[in-house]
C-alpha positions in Angstrom: -13.5 -103.5 -216.4 -11.2 -101.0 -217.0 -7.6 -101.1 -215.4 -8.3 -98.1 -214.1 -11.5 -99.0 -212.4 -9.4 -102.2 -211.2 -7.1 -100.4 -209.6 -9.8 -98.2 -207.5 -10.9 -101.6 -206.2 -8.0 -103.1 -205.3 -8.3 -103.2 -201.6 -12.1 -104.3 -202.2 -10.7 -107.5 -204.0 -7.6 -107.8 -202.0 -9.8 -108.0 -198.6 -12.4 -110.2 -200.3 -9.6 -112.8 -201.4 -7.4 -112.8 -198.6 -10.5 -113.6 -196.1 -11.9 -116.2 -198.2 -8.6 -118.1 -199.1 -7.9 -118.7 -195.1 -11.6 -119.6 -194.4 -11.9 -121.5 -197.4 -15.0 -119.5 -198.8 -16.7 -119.3 -202.3 -16.4 -116.3 -203.2 -17.2 -116.6 -206.6 -20.4 -114.4 -206.7 -18.9 -111.8 -204.7 -15.8 -111.1 -206.7 -18.2 -111.2 -209.9 -20.4 -108.2 -208.2 -18.0 -106.7 -207.0 -16.4 -106.4 -210.7 -19.4 -106.0 -212.4 -20.5 -102.8 -210.2 -19.7 -99.3 -211.7 -18.8 -97.4 -208.8 -16.5 -95.9 -206.4 -14.0 -97.8 -204.2 -16.1 -96.8 -201.1 -19.3 -97.6 -202.6 -18.2 -101.1 -203.7 -16.6 -101.7 -200.4 -20.3 -100.5 -198.9 -21.9 -103.2 -201.1 -19.5 -105.9 -200.7 -19.7 -105.8 -197.0 -23.8 -105.9 -196.8 -23.3 -109.1 -199.4 -21.2 -110.7 -196.9 -23.4 -109.6 -193.7 -26.2 -111.1 -195.6 -24.5 -114.6 -195.9 -23.5 -115.1 -192.3 -25.5 -117.9 -191.6 -25.2 -121.1 -189.2 -23.6 -123.0 -192.5 -21.4 -120.3 -193.5 -20.2 -118.3 -190.2 -16.9 -117.2 -191.7 -18.7 -114.7 -193.9 -18.1 -112.9 -190.4 -14.6 -112.4 -191.2 -15.0 -111.5 -194.7 -17.2 -108.6 -193.5 -14.7 -107.5 -191.2 -11.8 -107.5 -193.7 -14.3 -105.0 -195.8 -14.9 -102.8 -192.8 -11.2 -102.7 -191.9 -11.1 -101.1 -195.6 -13.5 -98.3 -194.5 -11.6 -97.5 -191.1 -7.9 -97.7 -193.1 -9.1 -95.2 -195.7 -10.8 -92.9 -193.6 -7.9 -92.7 -190.8 -5.4 -92.1 -194.1 -7.8 -89.3 -195.5 -8.0 -87.5 -192.0 -3.9 -88.3 -190.8 -3.0 -87.5 -194.6 -1.0 -90.7 -194.9 -0.6 -93.2 -198.2 -3.9 -95.8 -197.7 -1.6 -98.7 -198.4 0.1 -98.6 -195.5 -2.6 -99.2 -193.5 -1.1 -97.7 -190.5 -0.2 -94.0 -190.1 3.0 -92.6 -188.4 2.4 -93.3 -184.6 4.1 -90.6 -182.9 2.2 -87.8 -185.3 -0.8 -89.4 -184.3 -0.3 -88.7 -180.9 1.4 -85.5 -181.6 -2.0 -84.3 -183.3 -4.7 -85.6 -181.1 -2.8 -84.2 -177.8 -3.0 -80.8 -179.7 -6.4 -81.4 -180.4 -7.2 -81.9 -177.1 -8.0 -85.7 -177.6 -5.6 -87.5 -176.0 -3.8 -86.8 -172.6 -0.1 -84.7 -172.9 1.1 -87.3 -170.3 1.5 -89.1 -173.7 3.9 -86.9 -174.6 5.5 -85.9 -171.3 6.1 -89.4 -170.3 7.8 -90.7 -173.2 10.0 -89.5 -175.7 10.0 -89.5 -179.5 12.2 -92.3 -179.5 10.6 -94.5 -177.5 7.1 -93.7 -179.2 8.9 -94.9 -182.8 10.2 -97.7 -180.8 6.5 -99.0 -179.5 5.2 -97.6 -182.7 7.3 -100.2 -184.4 5.5 -103.3 -182.6 2.0 -102.2 -184.1 1.2 -105.4 -185.9 -1.6 -104.7 -188.8 -2.4 -108.7 -189.3 -3.7 -108.8 -185.6 -6.7 -106.9 -186.8 -8.0 -110.0 -188.9 -8.6 -111.6 -185.4 -11.6 -109.6 -185.2 -15.2 -110.8 -186.3 -17.4 -108.2 -187.6 -19.6 -107.4 -184.6 -16.2 -107.1 -182.6 -14.3 -104.5 -184.7 -17.8 -102.9 -185.6 -18.3 -102.2 -181.5 -14.7 -101.1 -181.0 -14.7 -98.7 -183.9 -18.1 -97.6 -183.2 -17.9 -97.0 -179.4 -14.1 -97.0 -178.5 -11.5 -95.9 -181.2 -10.7 -91.9 -180.7 -12.6 -89.4 -183.3 -11.5 -85.7 -183.0 -14.4 -83.2 -182.1 -16.1 -83.6 -185.2 -16.4 -87.4 -185.2 -14.0 -87.8 -187.9 -11.9 -91.4 -186.9 -8.2 -90.9 -186.2 -7.3 -93.9 -184.0 -6.9 -97.2 -185.8 -7.6 -101.0 -183.5 -3.9 -101.6 -182.9 -3.3 -97.9 -181.8 -5.9 -98.0 -179.5 -4.0 -101.1 -177.7 -1.0 -99.6 -177.8 -2.4 -96.1 -176.6 -3.7 -98.3 -173.3 -0.1 -100.2 -173.2 1.4 -96.9 -172.5 -1.0 -95.3 -170.3 -0.8 -97.8 -167.8 2.5 -98.3 -167.5 3.5 -94.9 -167.6 4.4 -94.8 -163.8 6.4 -97.7 -164.2 10.4 -97.8 -163.9 12.1 -96.4 -167.1 14.6 -99.2 -167.2 11.6 -102.0 -167.8 8.4 -99.6 -169.0 9.1 -100.4 -172.7 9.1 -104.0 -172.3 5.9 -103.8 -170.1 4.4 -101.4 -172.6 5.1 -104.4 -175.3 4.0 -107.4 -173.1 0.7 -105.5 -172.2 0.0 -104.9 -176.2 1.0 -108.5 -177.1 -2.2 -109.2 -174.7 -4.6 -106.8 -175.9 -3.6 -106.8 -179.7 -4.2 -110.9 -179.8 -7.3 -110.4 -178.1 -6.3 -112.7 -174.9 -7.8 -110.4 -172.7 -9.8 -107.2 -172.5 -9.6 -104.1 -170.1 -13.0 -103.1 -169.0 -15.3 -100.1 -170.7 -14.2 -97.2 -169.0 -10.5 -98.1 -169.7 -11.1 -99.1 -173.2 -12.9 -95.9 -174.0 -10.6 -93.6 -171.7 -6.9 -94.5 -171.7 -5.0 -91.9 -172.8 -7.7 -89.7 -173.3 -7.8 -86.3 -171.9 -11.7 -87.1 -170.1 -12.7 -89.4 -168.2 -11.7 -92.1 -165.6 -10.7 -95.8 -165.8 -12.5 -97.7 -163.1 -15.6 -99.3 -164.2 -18.0 -99.6 -160.8 -18.6 -97.9 -157.3 -20.6 -98.4 -154.2 -21.6 -96.2 -151.6 -23.4 -96.4 -148.4 -26.0 -93.8 -147.4 -25.8 -92.5 -144.2 -29.4 -92.1 -142.4 -29.5 -88.2 -142.2 -30.6 -85.6 -144.5 -26.6 -84.8 -145.5 -26.0 -88.0 -146.0 -28.7 -88.8 -148.5 -28.0 -85.8 -150.8 -24.5 -85.4 -150.5 -24.5 -89.3 -151.9 -27.2 -88.3 -154.6 -24.2 -85.5 -155.2 -21.4 -88.2 -155.2 -23.6 -90.6 -157.5 -24.2 -87.6 -160.3 -20.4 -86.8 -160.5 -19.6 -90.5 -160.9 -22.1 -91.1 -163.3 -20.9 -88.0 -165.4 -17.8 -90.2 -165.6 -19.0 -93.2 -167.0 -19.3 -95.5 -163.8 -21.6 -98.0 -163.0 -22.7 -97.6 -159.4 -24.1 -99.7 -156.3 -26.2 -97.7 -153.4 -26.9 -99.5 -149.7 -29.8 -97.9 -148.4 -30.4 -100.4 -145.4 -29.2 -97.7 -143.0 -31.9 -95.0 -144.0 -35.0 -95.2 -141.7 -38.0 -96.7 -143.0 -41.6 -95.2 -143.7 -43.6 -94.2 -140.6 -40.3 -93.6 -138.6 -39.6 -90.6 -136.2 -37.7 -87.6 -137.1 -36.1 -85.5 -134.1 -38.7 -87.9 -131.9 -41.2 -86.2 -133.9 -43.5 -89.5 -134.5 -44.4 -90.7 -138.2 -42.9 -88.3 -140.2 -40.0 -90.6 -142.2 -41.0 -91.0 -145.9 -39.3 -94.1 -146.0 -36.6 -95.0 -149.0 -38.7 -95.0 -151.6 -38.7 -91.2 -152.5 -35.0 -90.9 -152.1 -34.5 -94.3 -154.4 -36.8 -91.9 -156.9 -34.6 -89.3 -156.3 -31.5 -91.4 -157.3 -33.6 -92.8 -160.4 -33.8 -88.9 -161.8 -30.3 -88.8 -161.4 -29.2 -91.8 -163.3 -31.6 -90.2 -166.1 -30.6 -86.6 -166.0 -26.6 -87.1 -165.5 -25.9 -89.5 -168.3 -22.4 -91.4 -168.9 -20.5 -89.3 -171.2 -23.3 -88.0 -172.9 -23.6 -91.8 -174.4 -26.4 -93.3 -172.3 -28.2 -92.8 -169.0 -26.7 -93.6 -165.6 -26.7 -96.9 -164.1 -27.7 -97.2 -160.8 -28.8 -100.3 -158.3 -29.9 -100.0 -155.0 -30.1 -102.8 -152.2 -31.9 -102.8 -149.3 -32.1 -105.8 -146.6 -34.9 -108.0 -146.4 -35.4 -107.5 -142.6 -35.8 -103.5 -143.7 -39.5 -102.6 -142.8 -39.8 -100.9 -146.3 -38.7 -104.1 -148.4 -42.5 -104.7 -148.7 -43.9 -101.5 -148.7 -42.5 -100.4 -152.0 -39.2 -101.6 -152.8 -40.0 -104.9 -154.4 -42.6 -103.3 -156.3 -40.0 -100.1 -157.7 -39.8 -101.5 -161.4 -42.7 -103.4 -162.0 -45.9 -102.1 -163.6 -48.4 -102.4 -161.4 -49.4 -100.0 -158.5 -49.2 -96.3 -157.7 -46.4 -94.6 -160.5 -45.5 -92.0 -157.7 -43.8 -94.7 -156.1 -41.6 -96.4 -158.9 -38.2 -96.0 -160.3 -38.2 -97.8 -163.4 -34.7 -96.6 -164.5 -32.6 -98.2 -161.4 -31.8 -101.8 -160.8 -32.9 -103.2 -157.2 -30.9 -105.8 -155.3 -32.0 -107.5 -151.8 -29.3 -108.5 -149.2 -30.5 -111.8 -148.0 -29.2 -113.5 -144.3 -28.9 -117.5 -144.0 -31.7 -117.3 -141.5 -34.2 -115.9 -144.1 -33.0 -118.7 -146.6 -33.8 -121.0 -143.3 -37.3 -119.7 -142.9 -38.5 -120.5 -146.2 -37.9 -124.0 -145.7 -39.9 -124.6 -142.5 -43.2 -126.0 -143.4 -46.0 -128.0 -141.3 -47.1 -131.0 -141.5 -49.3 -130.6 -144.5 -46.0 -129.1 -146.4 -47.5 -125.6 -146.4 -44.5 -122.6 -145.5 -44.9 -121.3 -142.1 -41.8 -119.4 -141.3 -42.4 -116.2 -140.3 -39.9 -112.9 -140.9 -40.1 -110.0 -139.1 -38.9 -106.4 -140.8 -37.7 -103.5 -139.0 -36.8 -99.7 -139.1 -32.7 -99.5 -138.5 -33.2 -96.1 -137.0 -35.7 -97.8 -134.4 -33.5 -100.6 -133.6 -30.6 -98.3 -132.9 -32.8 -96.3 -130.6 -34.8 -99.2 -128.7 -31.9 -101.9 -129.0 -29.1 -100.2 -127.5 -26.1 -101.9 -129.3 -23.5 -100.5 -129.5 -19.6 -100.6 -130.7 -16.7 -99.9 -128.9 -16.5 -96.6 -129.6 -19.8 -96.2 -128.6 -21.5 -95.8 -131.9 -25.2 -97.2 -132.1 -25.5 -100.6 -134.3 -28.4 -102.3 -136.0 -28.9 -105.8 -137.4 -27.4 -104.6 -140.9 -24.2 -104.3 -138.6 -23.6 -107.8 -137.9 -23.5 -111.6 -139.8 -23.3 -115.3 -139.4 -20.0 -117.0 -139.2 -20.3 -120.9 -139.7 -19.8 -121.5 -135.9 -21.2 -118.3 -134.5 -24.8 -116.8 -135.0 -24.0 -113.2 -134.7 -26.8 -112.0 -136.8 -29.2 -114.7 -135.7 -28.6 -113.9 -132.1 -29.4 -110.3 -132.8 -32.2 -110.7 -134.8 -34.1 -112.8 -132.1 -33.1 -110.4 -129.5 -35.0 -107.9 -131.5 -37.9 -110.0 -132.1 -38.4 -110.7 -128.5 -38.3 -107.0 -127.5 -41.9 -105.8 -126.7 -41.2 -102.4 -127.5 -39.4 -102.8 -130.6 -41.8 -102.1 -133.6 -42.0 -104.7 -136.9 -44.0 -105.6 -139.4 -44.2 -109.7 -140.0 -44.9 -111.8 -142.8 -44.4 -115.0 -143.8 -41.1 -115.6 -145.5 -42.8 -116.9 -148.4 -44.8 -114.3 -149.0 -41.8 -112.1 -149.2 -39.9 -114.5 -151.5 -43.3 -114.8 -153.9 -42.6 -111.2 -154.6 -39.3 -110.9 -155.1 -40.0 -113.6 -157.7 -42.9 -112.3 -159.1 -40.7 -108.9 -159.6 -37.8 -110.9 -160.9 -40.0 -112.5 -163.6 -41.0 -109.2 -164.6 -38.3 -107.1 -164.7 -35.2 -109.6 -163.8 -34.8 -107.8 -160.7 -34.2 -107.7 -157.3 -30.6 -109.5 -157.6 -29.7 -111.7 -154.4 -26.8 -110.9 -152.7 -26.2 -113.6 -149.3 -24.8 -111.4 -147.4 -23.7 -114.2 -144.4 -21.5 -116.0 -147.1 -19.9 -112.9 -148.5 -18.8 -111.6 -145.2 -17.5 -115.1 -144.1 -15.3 -115.1 -147.3 -14.5 -111.7 -146.9 -10.4 -112.0 -146.5 -10.5 -107.8 -145.1 -12.9 -108.4 -141.9 -10.0 -107.6 -140.0 -10.8 -104.1 -139.5 -13.9 -104.4 -137.6 -14.0 -107.6 -135.8 -15.6 -110.8 -135.6 -19.2 -111.2 -136.2 -19.3 -107.2 -137.8 -20.6 -106.5 -141.3 -17.8 -105.4 -143.4 -19.4 -105.6 -146.7 -23.2 -104.6 -146.9 -24.2 -105.0 -150.9 -22.6 -105.7 -154.2 -22.5 -103.3 -156.8 -24.6 -102.7 -160.4 -23.6 -106.1 -161.7 -22.8 -108.1 -158.4 -19.5 -109.3 -159.2 -17.9 -106.9 -156.6 -17.8 -107.1 -152.6 -15.2 -105.0 -150.5 -15.6 -103.3 -147.5 -18.0 -100.3 -147.3 -18.8 -97.5 -145.0 -20.8 -94.6 -144.7 -19.4 -90.8 -145.7 -20.4 -88.4 -143.1 -20.3 -84.6 -142.3 -18.8 -84.0 -139.1 -19.0 -80.2 -138.9 -19.3 -76.6 -141.1 -17.3 -73.8 -140.5 -16.7 -70.7 -142.0 -12.8 -70.0 -142.3 -10.7 -66.9 -142.1 -11.6 -65.8 -145.8 -15.2 -66.1 -145.3 -15.4 -69.3 -147.4 -18.2 -72.0 -145.6 -16.1 -75.2 -145.4 -17.8 -78.8 -145.1 -15.9 -81.3 -143.6 -16.5 -84.9 -144.2 -15.4 -88.0 -142.9 -14.4 -90.1 -145.7 -16.2 -93.9 -145.8 -15.0 -97.1 -147.7 -16.7 -95.8 -150.9 -16.2 -98.8 -152.9 -14.1 -99.2 -156.4 -13.7 -101.7 -158.7 -10.7 -101.8 -161.7 -11.9 -104.6 -163.7 -10.2 -106.5 -166.9 -10.8 -110.2 -168.3 -9.2 -113.4 -169.5 -10.6 -114.4 -173.0 -10.1 -117.6 -172.3 -11.0 -119.2 -175.4 -8.0 -117.1 -176.8 -5.3 -117.6 -174.1 -6.3 -121.1 -172.6 -6.0 -123.6 -175.6 -2.6 -121.6 -176.5 -1.4 -122.1 -173.2 -0.3 -118.6 -172.2 -2.6 -117.8 -168.9 0.6 -117.5 -166.7 2.3 -115.1 -168.6 -0.9 -113.5 -169.0 -2.2 -113.0 -165.6 1.4 -111.9 -164.9 0.9 -108.4 -166.7 -3.0 -108.2 -166.8 -2.6 -107.9 -162.6 -0.2 -105.6 -163.4 -1.9 -103.1 -165.6 -4.9 -103.5 -163.0 -2.9 -102.8 -160.1 -1.8 -99.6 -162.1 -4.9 -98.1 -163.2 -5.3 -97.6 -159.1 -2.2 -95.3 -159.3 -3.2 -93.3 -162.4 -6.7 -92.8 -162.3 -8.3 -89.7 -161.2 -11.6 -89.8 -159.7 -14.1 -86.9 -159.0 -15.2 -88.6 -155.6 -11.9 -87.9 -153.0 -13.2 -90.7 -150.6 -13.6 -93.1 -153.7 -10.0 -92.2 -154.8 -9.1 -92.7 -151.2 -10.8 -96.2 -150.9 -9.0 -97.2 -154.2 -5.6 -96.6 -152.7 -6.3 -98.0 -149.0 -7.3 -101.5 -150.1 -5.6 -101.3 -154.0 -8.9 -103.6 -155.1 -8.7 -104.9 -158.5 -11.5 -107.5 -160.4 -9.7 -109.9 -162.5 -12.2 -111.8 -164.3 -13.2 -114.0 -167.5 -15.4 -114.3 -170.6 -15.7 -116.7 -173.4 -16.6 -119.6 -171.1 -19.2 -121.8 -173.4 -16.9 -121.0 -176.2 -13.9 -123.0 -174.4 -16.2 -125.6 -173.5 -17.1 -125.8 -177.0 -13.9 -126.1 -178.2 -12.5 -128.3 -175.6 -15.4 -131.0 -176.4 -17.4 -130.6 -172.9 -21.0 -130.5 -172.7 -22.3 -127.7 -170.4 -24.7 -130.0 -168.3 -22.0 -132.7 -167.4 -20.2 -133.4 -164.4 -17.1 -132.9 -166.6 -18.0 -129.3 -167.2 -17.8 -129.0 -162.9 -14.6 -130.3 -162.7 -12.9 -128.6 -165.5 -14.4 -125.3 -163.7 -12.7 -126.1 -160.6 -9.6 -127.0 -162.1 -9.2 -124.2 -164.4 -10.5 -121.4 -162.0 -7.8 -122.8 -159.2 -5.1 -122.4 -161.6 -6.5 -118.9 -162.6 -6.5 -118.1 -158.7 -3.3 -118.9 -158.1 -1.3 -116.9 -161.0 -3.5 -114.3 -159.7 -2.2 -114.3 -156.2 0.8 -115.3 -156.9 1.4 -112.2 -159.2 0.1 -109.6 -157.0 2.5 -111.6 -154.0 5.3 -110.5 -156.8 4.0 -106.8 -157.1 4.1 -107.1 -153.2 7.6 -107.7 -153.0 8.2 -105.1 -155.9 6.1 -102.3 -154.5 4.9 -102.9 -151.3 1.8 -104.8 -150.0 -2.0 -102.8 -149.6 -2.0 -101.1 -146.4 -4.1 -103.0 -144.6 -2.9 -106.3 -145.1 -1.4 -106.9 -141.8 -4.2 -109.0 -140.1 -6.1 -110.0 -143.1 -6.9 -113.4 -143.8 -4.3 -113.2 -146.5 -1.8 -112.5 -143.7 -2.9 -115.1 -141.3 -3.4 -117.7 -144.1 -6.8 -118.4 -143.1 -8.2 -117.4 -146.8 -6.2 -120.4 -148.1 -7.2 -122.7 -145.1 -10.6 -121.8 -145.9 -10.6 -122.8 -149.6 -8.4 -125.9 -148.5 -5.6 -125.1 -150.6 -3.4 -127.4 -149.7 -0.7 -128.7 -152.2 2.8 -128.0 -152.4 2.5 -124.9 -154.7 -0.2 -123.3 -152.0 2.0 -124.2 -149.4 4.8 -122.4 -150.8 2.6 -119.5 -152.1 0.9 -119.2 -148.7 4.0 -119.0 -146.9 5.4 -116.0 -149.5 2.1 -114.1 -149.2 2.5 -114.3 -145.3 6.3 -113.1 -145.8 5.9 -110.4 -148.5 1.9 -109.5 -148.4 0.0 -109.0 -151.4 -0.4 -105.9 -153.4 -4.0 -105.8 -153.8 -6.9 -106.4 -151.1 -9.2 -108.3 -153.6 -7.9 -109.5 -156.6 -10.3 -111.7 -158.3 -14.0 -110.7 -159.4 -15.9 -112.0 -162.7 -18.1 -109.4 -164.5 -20.6 -109.8 -166.7 -18.6 -108.8 -170.4 -21.2 -108.5 -172.9 -19.7 -105.7 -175.1 -16.1 -106.4 -174.8 -16.6 -110.1 -175.2 -18.0 -109.5 -178.7 -14.7 -107.5 -179.4 -12.7 -110.3 -178.4 -15.2 -112.8 -180.5 -16.0 -114.8 -177.9 -19.5 -115.6 -175.5 -19.8 -113.4 -172.7 -18.6 -113.8 -169.4 -19.4 -117.3 -167.9 -22.8 -117.3 -169.4 -23.9 -119.9 -171.9 -24.7 -118.5 -175.6 -27.6 -116.6 -176.2 -28.4 -118.7 -179.5 -26.1 -120.2 -182.1 -27.8 -118.1 -184.6 -29.6 -114.7 -184.0 -29.8 -111.4 -185.2 -28.0 -107.9 -184.4 -29.5 -104.7 -185.1 -27.3 -101.6 -185.1 -27.9 -98.1 -186.8 -29.8 -98.7 -190.1 -29.2 -102.3 -190.6 -29.5 -106.1 -189.1 -27.0 -108.6 -189.6 -26.6 -112.4 -188.2 -24.6 -113.3 -186.0 -23.4 -117.0 -185.1 -21.4 -118.8 -182.3 -17.8 -118.2 -182.5 -15.6 -121.2 -183.9 -18.9 -122.5 -185.2 -17.9 -125.8 -187.1 -20.3 -129.3 -187.5 -18.0 -130.6 -184.1 -18.4 -127.5 -181.8 -22.4 -127.0 -182.7 -23.2 -130.3 -180.9 -21.7 -128.4 -177.7 -23.6 -125.0 -178.8 -27.1 -126.0 -179.5 -28.3 -126.3 -176.1 -28.9 -122.6 -175.6 -29.5 -120.2 -172.6 -33.2 -121.1 -171.4 -32.9 -124.7 -172.5 -30.0 -125.9 -170.3 -30.7 -127.1 -166.7 -29.9 -124.2 -164.5 -28.6 -126.1 -161.7 -25.6 -127.5 -163.9 -24.8 -123.7 -164.6 -25.6 -123.3 -160.4 -23.1 -126.2 -159.8 -20.2 -124.7 -162.0 -20.7 -121.3 -160.7 -20.4 -122.9 -157.0 -16.6 -124.9 -158.5 -15.6 -121.4 -159.6 -16.9 -119.2 -156.3 -14.5 -121.2 -154.4 -11.6 -119.7 -156.4 -12.8 -116.3 -156.4 -12.2 -113.8 -153.5 -15.2 -111.2 -154.6 -18.4 -112.5 -156.4 -19.6 -113.7 -160.0 -21.9 -112.0 -162.2 -24.2 -114.8 -162.5 -27.8 -115.2 -164.6 -30.1 -117.5 -163.7 -32.3 -118.3 -167.4 -35.5 -119.8 -166.8 -38.9 -120.0 -169.1 -41.6 -117.3 -168.2 -44.3 -120.1 -167.2 -41.6 -121.6 -164.5 -43.7 -123.0 -161.6 -42.9 -120.9 -158.3 -41.4 -123.5 -156.6 -38.8 -124.4 -159.4 -37.8 -121.1 -159.3 -37.5 -120.9 -155.4 -35.5 -124.2 -155.6 -33.1 -122.7 -158.0 -32.7 -120.0 -155.7 -32.1 -122.2 -152.7 -29.9 -124.5 -154.7 -27.6 -121.4 -155.5 -27.8 -120.5 -151.7 -26.9 -123.8 -150.3 -23.8 -124.2 -152.7 -22.5 -121.3 -151.5 -22.7 -118.6 -154.3 -22.3 -115.1 -153.0 -24.5 -113.3 -155.1 -27.1 -114.1 -158.0 -27.6 -111.2 -160.9 -30.5 -110.8 -163.6 -33.3 -113.9 -163.3 -33.6 -113.7 -167.4 -37.3 -114.9 -168.5 -37.9 -115.9 -171.9 -41.0 -113.1 -171.6 -38.3 -110.6 -170.8 -37.2 -108.0 -173.6 -33.6 -108.1 -173.9 -32.3 -106.3 -170.8 -30.3 -103.0 -171.0 -27.2 -103.1 -168.7 -24.7 -100.8 -168.0 -21.4 -101.2 -169.6 -19.3 -100.1 -167.4 -18.2 -103.7 -165.9 -17.9 -105.1 -169.3 -14.4 -105.8 -169.2 
């Protein structure tokens, strides 16, 4: 091998040698192959990369870090070539990167407007290339493939540490200049050490001249032609910008209802949902994937058994299908109680009545203080006062109100059949959600504020429909439509990497900077739908979440199916809740509380009392919140965290591991992925994977976690395809009894891996 060839292969050998030395890997064979290859550095690097990927196994999991070092070589080479700097530097001039990509229209001009060259140069010195070595291969691959900034010809310009620093600068740009650079550095510290991740829209779009930063949205459809079509228009605009969307259809009249007193003319919700389905397919997310929309309907809506539960199944009339949307069912306590009514032979006898919401409003005559008609969907049960149950029974006993009646168990059977085939519908326990809502003070006792959740079931915020109140011609002849904005829910997400942050005891300092970053998204974001932008600033809701739960349990030596795991969940998430609420209180002292704080359960202290927070630290925090307020009306939500958890080198969300070893397919090759930090010790805590674990332990863990989360949690149930109906039913009953607010997919072993929206992956 000539000296010249060795010089060309220097970076390949250096990457291998550094990685194998750190991870104690025998690299004799790969180094031999590198030296024998008569090829360019790029070709040799590729060959070495494939070699490393092919050697990732349960026995040798750390080959993933060798592969990551070799992939970094490619990124460094491409960035240096495209930006014209010395490859040996790894990272080029940070200010020049911003200047060039701003001139190309990739970056927003805000970066150069808000920060001086001296400030950018100072921040550029914070970049630590060694933190690139924290990535495993799949994490680095996903980050580079989907999120690093490229020019219009898809040439890579940005490198991982620069993406993190750009995000930090973007989220802190409106902060007081006297502390701004310090805050940017803290945010970069949190991101670059992989202690946290931001949600996909923020990870992808921060600092750029296009796209928005919020993750998910939820809209309420008014029962009118205007409401239905304007919702579709709003959904199209949000989908174009990369948002995942939840839609509540429970106010729309059922099949066979009257329209303008003409009997039997309504076509029900199914055709309108099919219209949403087509919008999701045709208005894709930034050209990368089709739109992602979940549609929710109440279990007491007359269309629940007339097409809704069959929307995604493969049997039946294709003209009444919507295979590309996701479905969710909102369920009151009363229905779950009806499921448990049996005769002396143990046969289910509980009856359930379904109604058209339009007919309920016409016939029952319930109205609010403003004279607006109310339906069943507008009430929920408190523990001590059954508002919904009273209205439901009043409707059942009205002789003139049309209804369809079923055995409750027959409806539940249809739900479970669909779940085993398609993974959906999601379950939304509406009474528990509204009972625990800290901001229900705006409507009054017993009145529903939250009708459904979002695409990934972790968001629970106040909702109401947007309506057209008038249309007129102005003096210039323009037609003006005036819309009364409803509460159009927005969620802004980021997540703690538990397996990275907890072992080094940085939760308190991490959450302090993380909540500020989330809060700042609200002020800098631009959302194309006006009422969503308005709602975002009205409540200033954020969703701090977590991922890497199974990874953390393995590191701590705690078995999933154990009382110890339940107790550890309770303790850890109480700490997370405390630090999160305290940080929002501190931000309120600095910047002011959210506009609807007065009268909320945060303000009255009932939020703390409901959760039995009675230790001295909680009592002091309760007093401080009452005195200073909090900055954010909702604070915590645990998202699915699949793609960003991989970037963080950990396990998805709160889910158990998919498998100790599995194959990941990307483009034209396949490579193996193993559990994070896999060794002879952690293997014992990983070896029982998702579908092997007793889901009752998962439910108990999640109930302990839910106590401390003011919104909800993306919680999957993993079952075998041959699970008995009574066993799946018992899991749902257990989830409800334990106080879970929502459940996400029922993932059966017979289902293909479900494609999810990535907006909530934070």
